[in-house]
NUTIKOL-734443 format. One record per residue (C-alpha): residue number from 1; residue in one letter; x, y, z. Coordinates in nm, 4 decimals, padded with zeros to 6 digits. Example, Ala and Ser with C-alpha at 12.3 -4.5 7.8 and 13.67 -1.06 7.14 Angstrom:
BEGIN
  num  residuo        xx        yy        zz
    1        A   01.2300  -00.4500   00.7800
    2        S   01.3670  -00.1060   00.7140
This chain:
BEGIN
  num  residuo        xx        yy        zz
    1        M   00.0020  -00.0073  -00.0006
    2        E   00.1460   00.3418  -00.0942
    3        G   00.0862   00.6391   00.1337
    4        G  -00.1148   00.6423   00.4591
    5        F   00.0140   00.3809   00.6959
    6        G   00.1825   00.1850   00.4328
    7        P   00.5389   00.2340   00.2902
    8        I   00.5665   00.5284   00.0363
    9        V   00.7675   00.4428  -00.2847
   10        A   01.0430   00.6922  -00.3463
   11        F   01.1876   00.5614  -00.6759
   12        E   01.2318   00.2373  -00.8666
   13        I   01.5494   00.0463  -00.9540
   14        F   01.5030  -00.1974  -01.2583
   15        G   01.1357  -00.1986  -01.1795
   16        I   01.1941  -00.2689  -00.8111
   17        P   01.0095  -00.0115  -00.5949
   18        I   01.2476   00.1307  -00.3333
   19        T   01.0410   00.2982  -00.0471
   20        Q   01.1286   00.6013   00.1760
   21        T   01.1707   00.3517   00.4631
   22        V   01.4583   00.1719   00.2812
   23        T   01.6308   00.5038   00.1723
   24        T   01.6200   00.6500   00.5224
   25        T   01.7309   00.3081   00.6590
   26        W   02.0269   00.3158   00.4239
   27        F   02.0980   00.6798   00.5323
   28        I   02.0866   00.5821   00.9025
   29        M   02.3177   00.2874   00.8348
   30        A   02.5732   00.5004   00.6653
   31        I   02.5782   00.7499   00.9477
   32        V   02.6288   00.4689   01.2167
   33        I   02.8922   00.3103   00.9929
   34        L   03.0808   00.6313   00.9356
   35        L   03.0583   00.7584   01.2949
   36        S   03.1878   00.4127   01.4216
   37        Y   03.4760   00.4321   01.1799
   38        L   03.5688   00.7782   01.2814
   39        A   03.5383   00.6989   01.6441
   40        T   03.7483   00.3957   01.6353
   41        R   04.0065   00.4438   01.3766
   42        K   04.2785   00.5682   01.6039
   43        F   04.2684   00.4353   01.9604
   44        E   04.4733   00.6251   02.2262
   45        K   04.5534   00.5466   02.5868
   46        N   04.4091   00.8803   02.6783
   47        P   04.0845   00.9120   02.4854
   48        K   03.9909   01.2323   02.3327
   49        N   03.6839   01.3856   02.1483
   50        A   03.5306   01.1231   01.9420
   51        Q   03.7019   00.8192   02.1133
   52        N   03.5844   00.9472   02.4553
   53        M   03.2259   00.9703   02.3315
   54        A   03.2498   00.6222   02.1812
   55        E   03.3736   00.4775   02.5157
   56        I   03.1004   00.6471   02.7060
   57        V   02.8339   00.5103   02.4739
   58        V   02.9901   00.1641   02.4940
   59        D   03.0199   00.1695   02.8734
   60        T   02.6629   00.2894   02.9104
   61        I   02.5315   00.0027   02.6832
   62        N   02.7314  -00.2536   02.8730
   63        G   02.6297  -00.1186   03.2023
   64        L   02.2570  -00.1259   03.0881
   65        T   02.2862  -00.4780   02.9569
   66        R   02.4708  -00.6044   03.2618
   67        Q   02.2066  -00.4509   03.4881
   68        T   01.9103  -00.5856   03.2996
   69        M   02.0324  -00.9240   03.1857
   70        G   02.3176  -00.9982   03.4300
   71        E   02.6905  -01.0482   03.3962
   72        A   02.6584  -01.3845   03.2319
   73        N   02.4551  -01.2287   02.9421
   74        I   02.6894  -00.9328   02.8683
   75        G   02.7589  -01.0854   02.5250
   76        F   02.4160  -00.9425   02.4137
   77        A   02.5532  -00.5911   02.4553
   78        P   02.6631  -00.5358   02.0890
   79        Y   02.3190  -00.6326   01.9528
   80        I   02.1391  -00.4267   02.2386
   81        G   02.3566  -00.1300   02.1486
   82        T   02.2928  -00.1588   01.7723
   83        L   01.9175  -00.2085   01.8375
   84        I   01.8779   00.1103   02.0674
   85        I   02.0984   00.3327   01.8391
   86        F   01.9200   00.2192   01.5180
   87        I   01.5652   00.2670   01.6578
   88        A   01.6508   00.6051   01.8309
   89        L   01.7984   00.7444   01.5001
   90        S   01.4994   00.6128   01.3157
   91        N   01.2549   00.7746   01.5493
   92        I   01.4179   01.1082   01.5364
   93        A   01.4512   01.1122   01.1550
   94        G   01.1453   01.3387   01.1468
   95        L   01.3528   01.6175   01.2927
   96        F   01.5514   01.6319   00.9645
   97        G   01.2447   01.6168   00.7388
   98        L   01.2597   01.2444   00.6763
   99        R   01.0014   00.9796   00.7176
  100        P   01.0983   00.7626   01.0104
  101        P   01.1631   00.4001   00.9212
  102        T   00.9632   00.3088   01.2366
  103        A   00.6590   00.4786   01.0984
  104        D   00.6504   00.1801   00.8648
  105        V   00.4987  -00.1191   01.0276
  106        N   00.7258  -00.3474   00.8233
  107        T   01.0277  -00.2093   01.0071
  108        T   00.8773  -00.2427   01.3493
  109        M   00.7400  -00.5860   01.2885
  110        G   01.0851  -00.6937   01.1555
  111        L   01.2510  -00.5782   01.4731
  112        A   00.9873  -00.7501   01.6832
  113        I   01.0245  -01.0775   01.5062
  114        M   01.4058  -01.0655   01.5523
  115        T   01.3167  -01.0378   01.9198
  116        F   01.0687  -01.3199   01.9006
  117        L   01.3278  -01.5507   01.7551
  118        M   01.6012  -01.4476   01.9918
  119        I   01.3672  -01.5293   02.2825
  120        H   01.2923  -01.8884   02.1653
  121        F   01.6319  -01.9617   02.0189
  122        F   01.8251  -01.8703   02.3329
  123        G   01.5584  -02.0115   02.5569
  124        A   01.5773  -02.3465   02.3856
  125        K   01.9762  -02.3162   02.3822
  126        S   01.9830  -02.2429   02.7527
  127        K   01.7308  -02.5002   02.8812
  128        G   01.7612  -02.7643   02.5944
  129        V   01.5046  -02.8106   02.3275
  130        L   01.2821  -03.0690   02.4846
  131        P   01.2632  -02.9090   02.8297
  132        Y   01.1936  -02.5806   02.6699
  133        M   00.9120  -02.7214   02.4654
  134        K   00.7637  -02.8936   02.7618
  135        G   00.7323  -02.5488   02.9274
  136        F   00.4406  -02.4728   02.6772
  137        L   00.2534  -02.7665   02.8451
  138        E   00.2735  -02.6088   03.2000
  139        P   00.0892  -02.5962   03.4305
  140        F  -00.1073  -02.8636   03.2340
  141        A  -00.1232  -02.9692   02.8638
  142        A  -00.4786  -02.8288   02.8011
  143        L  -00.3167  -02.4773   02.8203
  144        L  -00.0885  -02.5400   02.5184
  145        P  -00.3037  -02.3321   02.2735
  146        L  -00.3212  -02.0370   02.5181
  147        N   00.0628  -02.0514   02.5852
  148        I   00.1307  -02.0492   02.2084
  149        M  -00.1046  -01.7562   02.1532
  150        G   00.0558  -01.5793   02.4447
  151        E   00.4049  -01.6187   02.2809
  152        L   00.2706  -01.5084   01.9432
  153        A   00.1154  -01.1839   02.1169
  154        T   00.4748  -01.0766   02.2169
  155        P   00.6117  -00.9755   01.8725
  156        I   00.2747  -00.8302   01.7804
  157        S   00.2546  -00.6063   02.0858
  158        L   00.6199  -00.5071   02.0571
  159        G   00.5875  -00.4130   01.6886
  160        F   00.2624  -00.2340   01.6990
  161        R   00.3472  -00.0380   02.0155
  162        L   00.6463   00.1109   01.8552
  163        F   00.4693   00.1659   01.5264
  164        G   00.1689   00.3222   01.6793
  165        N   00.3685   00.5737   01.8954
  166        I   00.5793   00.6782   01.5951
  167        I   00.2988   00.6850   01.3285
  168        G   00.0811   00.8830   01.5628
  169        G   00.3312   01.1554   01.5950
  170        V   00.3712   01.1658   01.2214
  171        I   00.0061   01.1947   01.1637
  172        I  -00.0355   01.4828   01.4245
  173        M   00.2620   01.6714   01.2702
  174        N   00.1228   01.6356   00.9258
  175        L  -00.2287   01.7589   01.0369
  176        L  -00.0721   02.0560   01.2171
  177        Y   00.1379   02.1631   00.9012
  178        G  -00.1769   02.1252   00.6951
  179        A  -00.3755   02.3391   00.9330
  180        L  -00.1119   02.6023   00.9578
  181        A  -00.0865   02.6282   00.5822
  182        G  -00.4542   02.6710   00.5444
  183        L  -00.4477   02.9352   00.8311
  184        T  -00.1901   03.1306   00.6692
  185        T  -00.3842   03.1413   00.3472
  186        K  -00.6986   03.2531   00.5236
  187        L  -00.5378   03.5152   00.7500
  188        I  -00.2869   03.6506   00.5257
  189        G  -00.4183   03.5747   00.1871
  190        I  -00.1063   03.4183   00.0475
  191        N  -00.0079   03.0580  -00.0091
  192        I   00.3323   03.0912   00.1488
  193        P   00.3187   02.8762   00.4793
  194        I   00.4571   03.1384   00.7098
  195        L   00.2940   02.9959   01.0273
  196        Q   00.4748   02.6567   00.9704
  197        V   00.7922   02.8313   01.0497
  198        G   00.8742   02.7898   01.4327
  199        I   00.5301   02.7001   01.5663
  200        P   00.5638   02.3209   01.5280
  201        A   00.9129   02.3152   01.6850
  202        L   00.7987   02.2268   02.0428
  203        L   00.5790   01.9311   01.9072
  204        H   00.8796   01.8074   01.7025
  205        V   01.0923   01.8030   02.0152
  206        Y   00.8266   01.6078   02.1949
  207        F   00.7169   01.3560   01.9202
  208        D   01.0475   01.3191   01.7494
  209        L   01.3061   01.3571   02.0177
  210        F   01.1532   01.2871   02.3522
  211        A   00.9060   01.0296   02.2464
  212        G   01.1292   00.8873   01.9971
  213        I   01.4232   00.8218   02.2410
  214        L   01.1820   00.6835   02.4919
  215        Q   01.0225   00.4463   02.2656
  216        S   01.3792   00.3096   02.1519
  217        F   01.4553   00.2555   02.5237
  218        I   01.1301   00.0863   02.5953
  219        F   01.1617  -00.1552   02.3003
  220        T   01.5328  -00.2348   02.3907
  221        M   01.4394  -00.2908   02.7556
  222        L   01.1487  -00.5189   02.6645
  223        T   01.3825  -00.7144   02.4371
  224        M   01.6354  -00.7636   02.7180
  225        V   01.3635  -00.8660   02.9716
  226        F   01.1921  -01.1235   02.7424
  227        V   01.5298  -01.2827   02.6444
  228        S   01.6433  -01.2904   03.0065
  229        I   01.3221  -01.4539   03.1215
  230        A   01.3492  -01.7065   02.8466
  231        I   01.7069  -01.7938   02.9351
  232        E   01.6430  -01.8246   03.3209
């Protein structure tokens, strides 16, 4: 579906539609790769500038992972760090006039399915496949369908929670810009959207910056909690 809640096609390559979600995701990936390279290309014993910031970010992510999942699961830190950085940058893309990739349900459900697969893979790896499968029969076998439905609800709730919060902000901002453009025409009599300059800034700070970073933190925390519970 093009427009609305679905992906918006930006251009085509050999007849293959490339959506705004894909192009913005490529842009975010390029930024992360470039910053990672610049921050780690020359390590020094006394960190300065970019290296200092990189070490702070790594230490923060390691500390968050250790506090939430325990020291034994610190190996999840690289994935957790990548996840929270990608979602945060995706959520705040609206500040730069880009459509957030997380405003596309394909992106959020893709991330949620990755969490879902991690939950069951590492749960089975930690407990053994048969003991893990037997857990679906507890407290008694008749609850197997409900237990399966409960597990399937996890990626759905994760994906649509993130999607709903981000797309809600996008819709509100689009309505605001449209209303300000119409108000400018009505009050001033010109088609130049003067009132769109400055007035939406505070809402951008809330929907794109505050809510965006908060939602990235929530999604990442829930991922760590769900995986930790499955491993225990």
